[in-house]
C-alpha positions in Angstrom: 123.3 84.3 117.2 123.5 82.2 114.4 126.1 82.6 111.8 125.9 84.3 108.9 125.4 82.0 106.2 128.9 81.7 103.3 127.7 85.1 101.1 128.7 84.7 97.3 128.9 88.5 96.3 127.3 88.5 92.9 127.8 91.9 90.3 125.0 94.2 89.9 125.0 93.9 86.2 123.0 90.3 86.6 119.7 92.3 87.7 117.6 94.1 85.5 116.6 97.4 87.0 115.1 100.4 86.3 116.6 103.4 87.2 116.6 104.2 90.6 115.3 107.7 90.1 112.1 105.9 89.2 111.6 104.0 92.2 108.5 104.8 94.2 108.0 108.2 92.6 105.4 110.0 91.4 105.3 114.2 91.0 102.6 115.9 93.2 101.6 117.4 90.4 100.1 113.8 89.2 96.4 114.6 90.2 94.5 113.2 88.1 93.1 109.5 89.3 94.2 107.7 85.5 97.6 109.2 86.1 97.8 107.8 90.1 97.4 104.5 90.0 99.8 103.3 92.4 98.9 99.1 93.1 96.6 98.8 90.5 93.6 99.3 91.8 93.4 102.4 94.2 90.3 102.5 96.7 89.8 105.7 96.0 88.5 105.1 92.7 85.8 103.2 93.8 84.8 106.2 95.4 84.7 108.4 92.0 81.3 108.8 90.1 83.3 110.8 87.6 87.4 109.7 87.2 87.7 112.8 85.4 86.6 115.3 88.5 88.1 113.5 91.3 88.0 116.8 93.2 83.2 116.0 93.8 84.5 113.0 95.6 87.1 113.3 97.1 89.9 115.9 98.9 93.8 115.4 97.8 95.9 117.1 99.3 99.0 118.2 97.3 102.8 117.9 98.0 102.4 117.5 102.2 106.2 118.1 103.6 108.0 115.9 105.6 107.4 115.6 108.9 103.5 117.4 108.7 100.8 115.3 110.5 98.0 113.6 109.0 96.7 113.4 111.6 96.9 113.1 115.9 95.9 110.7 118.3 92.6 111.5 119.9 91.5 113.9 116.4 88.1 113.0 114.9 87.7 109.8 112.7 86.2 111.6 109.4 88.4 110.3 107.3 90.8 107.5 105.6 93.8 108.4 103.5 95.8 106.7 100.5 99.3 107.2 100.0 100.3 108.9 96.3 103.8 109.0 96.7 106.2 109.4 99.4 105.7 107.6 102.7 104.1 108.0 106.3 104.7 106.5 109.3 101.8 106.2 112.5 102.9 105.9 116.0 101.3 106.2 119.3 102.5 107.9 122.5 103.0 105.5 125.5 101.6 107.1 129.5 105.3 107.6 129.9 105.7 110.2 126.4 107.9 107.1 124.7 106.8 106.9 121.0 106.1 103.8 119.6 105.9 103.3 115.9 103.4 100.9 114.8 104.0 101.0 110.8 105.3 102.2 107.8 102.6 103.2 104.4 104.0 103.2 100.9 102.4 104.2 97.5 99.0 102.7 97.4 98.6 102.0 101.0 95.9 102.8 102.6 96.2 104.0 106.4 93.9 105.4 109.4 92.0 103.1 109.9 92.4 102.2 113.5 89.6 104.8 115.6 87.1 104.3 118.4 83.2 105.7 118.1 84.1 107.1 121.5 87.7 108.6 121.6 88.3 109.3 117.9 91.7 108.4 116.2 93.7 105.5 118.1 97.1 106.6 116.2 98.7 109.5 114.7 100.3 109.6 111.2 102.8 111.8 110.1 104.8 112.0 106.8 108.2 110.6 106.6 108.9 112.3 103.3 107.5 115.0 101.3 104.2 113.1 100.2 101.1 113.3 98.4 97.9 112.0 99.9 94.2 111.1 99.1 91.8 111.8 101.5 88.6 109.9 101.2 85.9 110.9 103.1 84.2 108.2 105.5 80.7 109.3 104.7 81.5 107.9 100.8 82.3 104.5 101.8 78.5 103.3 101.1 78.8 100.6 98.6 79.7 97.1 98.9 82.5 96.9 97.1 84.7 99.5 98.9 83.3 97.7 101.9 84.7 94.4 100.9 88.1 96.6 100.0 88.4 98.0 103.5 87.9 94.3 105.0 90.1 92.9 102.7 92.6 95.6 103.3 92.1 95.3 107.6 92.8 92.0 106.9 95.8 92.4 105.7 97.6 95.0 107.9 96.1 92.6 110.8 98.0 89.6 109.2 101.9 91.9 109.3 101.0 93.0 112.7 100.8 89.7 113.3 103.6 88.8 112.0 105.3 91.7 113.5 104.7 90.7 117.0 105.9 86.4 116.0 109.2 87.9 114.6 110.2 90.3 117.9 109.4 87.2 120.1 111.4 84.5 117.4 114.0 86.6 115.9 117.3 87.9 116.9 118.5 91.8 115.1 119.8 90.2 112.5 116.5 88.1 112.1 114.6 91.1 112.8 116.3 93.5 110.0 116.4 91.1 107.2 112.6 90.7 107.1 112.0 94.2 107.3 114.1 94.7 104.6 112.7 91.9 102.7 108.9 93.1 102.9 110.2 96.7 102.0 111.2 94.4 98.9 108.3 92.7 98.5 105.6 95.5 99.0 107.6 97.6 96.4 107.4 95.2 94.2 103.4 94.1 94.4 103.2 98.4 93.5 105.0 97.4 90.0 108.5 99.3 91.3 111.9 98.0 91.4 112.2 95.0 94.3 116.0 95.5 94.3 116.4 99.8 94.5 113.9 101.1 97.1 113.9 104.6 99.1 114.3 103.9 103.0 112.8 106.8 103.7 112.4 106.4 107.4 115.1 107.0 109.8 117.7 104.3 111.5 115.6 105.7 114.9 112.4 104.7 113.2 113.2 101.3 112.4 114.6 100.5 116.0 111.8 101.3 117.4 109.4 99.4 115.1 111.7 96.2 115.4 112.6 96.5 119.2 116.0 97.1 118.7 118.4 100.1 119.6 119.2 102.7 116.7 123.0 101.5 117.2 122.1 98.3 116.6 120.4 98.8 113.6 123.7 101.3 112.5 125.7 98.1 112.8 123.4 95.4 111.4 123.0 97.5 108.0 126.7 98.0 107.8 127.5 94.4 109.0 125.0 93.7 105.7 127.0 95.9 103.5 129.9 94.7 103.8 128.9 90.8 103.9 127.6 92.4 99.9 124.4 91.9 100.7 123.1 95.5 100.5 123.9 98.4 99.1 123.3 101.3 101.3 123.9 105.5 100.2 122.3 107.5 102.6 118.5 106.4 102.3 119.2 104.6 98.6 118.9 100.8 99.5 120.2 97.8 97.2 119.8 94.3 97.2 123.0 92.7 96.1 122.2 89.5 96.8 118.3 89.2 98.1 118.1 85.7 98.0 121.2 85.2 101.1 119.3 88.5 103.1 115.7 86.0 102.9 117.7 83.3 104.3 118.6 84.9 107.4 115.2 86.5 107.4 113.6 82.8 107.7 112.0 83.3 104.6 111.7 80.5 101.5 114.5 81.4 99.6 
């Protein structure tokens, strides 16, 4: 295992950060599409004829509790979902009953794209925390603009899957976890949230499952990162103290 780089401790006051309470949060009451704009260009907006009355074109599910399934493997493929607030994980169950986490979805992400015409859904999706989702009926997806955006989203997800395969093949535990955390930071930043304070809504078990690591390894690595002043973890609130050094461990360009 490569040695941990020499970390120069920095004070958090050097960074300008919004309050943690504003990180990736949207009240379930914000049901108007002009209020909810998680990524600056939500897919659901392109399906709306009248933004003031979104229910004419899509069904909005409000305040789905943590641990509730949005859909299950084998269900009919009749809608896509956009995360308005909260987070969702997708997973499959192997023949021997083992769960394999496929991905995590944050505000602004579209999920439910994987399907089979013959067998319906190819995976299951469950909320990691109380979440608000927009259901987009597949029957409404008939414009060229929406089709083009779906192709772009699918391409982005395929690229993330490709990067995951390469990461699992080439990186040790430190590199895998650092890459995962840096990716979360970039994704939150792309959505207009703080890149230095994020909500780690997924469990250590889910992270380990996704990265091919034992849960004990995930916990030990997070503790080591914290002791090296790379991050600060308070339950599920994670602060990046030295993101640049974490990117070095991940193998990214500093």
